[in-house]
N, C-alpha and C positions, 0 to 999 in steps of 0.2 A: 715103779718103786712105791712102796707103801709110805703113807704120810704118818705124821706123829700120832694122830688119833688111832690109826689102824695098828701101829706098833704097840701103843698102850693097851689096846683091847686084846691083842694076841698074847702079850706078856701077862695081862690080868688073868686070862683064861688058863694059861699054863700054871700060874701060881695057885689059883683056886683048885685046879685039878690035882696038882702034886702036893699041896699042903693040907688039903681037906678043910681049909678055912671056908667060911661062908662068904659069898661074894659081897655081902653087905658090910663085912668086917674090913674090906680092903678098898681104900680110896687111893687115888693116884699118888697122894703124898704120905700114905701110911708107911711108917718105917718098918719094913717087913721082917728084918732081923731083930731089931730092938724090941718089937712087939711079940717076938717068938713065933711068927707065922712060918718062917723058914729058918733052917739051921745050916751048919756047914755042908752037910750032904745035899741039902736043897740048893745051896749056892753052887756046888759043882754041877748039879743037874741043870740049873738055870744057865750057867755058862755054856754047857753043851747044847742046850736048846737054842740059845741065841746064835751060837756059831753055826749050827746046822740049819737053822731057819733062815738066816740072813747071809750065809756064806761069808762071814767075817771072822777074823781071828782077834781075840782079846790078848794083848801083850801082857806080860807079867807086870809091867809098871802101870797098867791100866786096871788091875784087879784091886781097886781101892773101894772102900766102903762108900765113898761119895758117888761112885758110878753105879752102884747097885742097891742103894738103901731104900729105894721106893720105885714104884712103877714109873713115875716121872723121870727119875734119874736113869733108870734102865733104858727107857725109850729115848731119852736125850743122848745117851751113850751110843745106842744102836744107830740113831739118825746121823750122828756125827761120823761114825765109822762108814756108813753107807755113802754119805756125801763125799768122803775122801776117796772112795773107789771110783 
């Protein structure tokens, strides 16, 4: 199972690749939607990426901004879901 740092790096690589943002623009605590790095279409592709990469399912009640606003939040969400499995 991947640790938190590995999850953060995998998520960062996905965001940089799909948003065309420069890696230097994105820190683990950067608010990726508030900063305009990702939009609603990016959110959908992010959810698909997470579900396919980690074999987890995000429930409707978990699709909250707090769970996906930054790399830290996303990695924490993924880690929590993996720990429940």
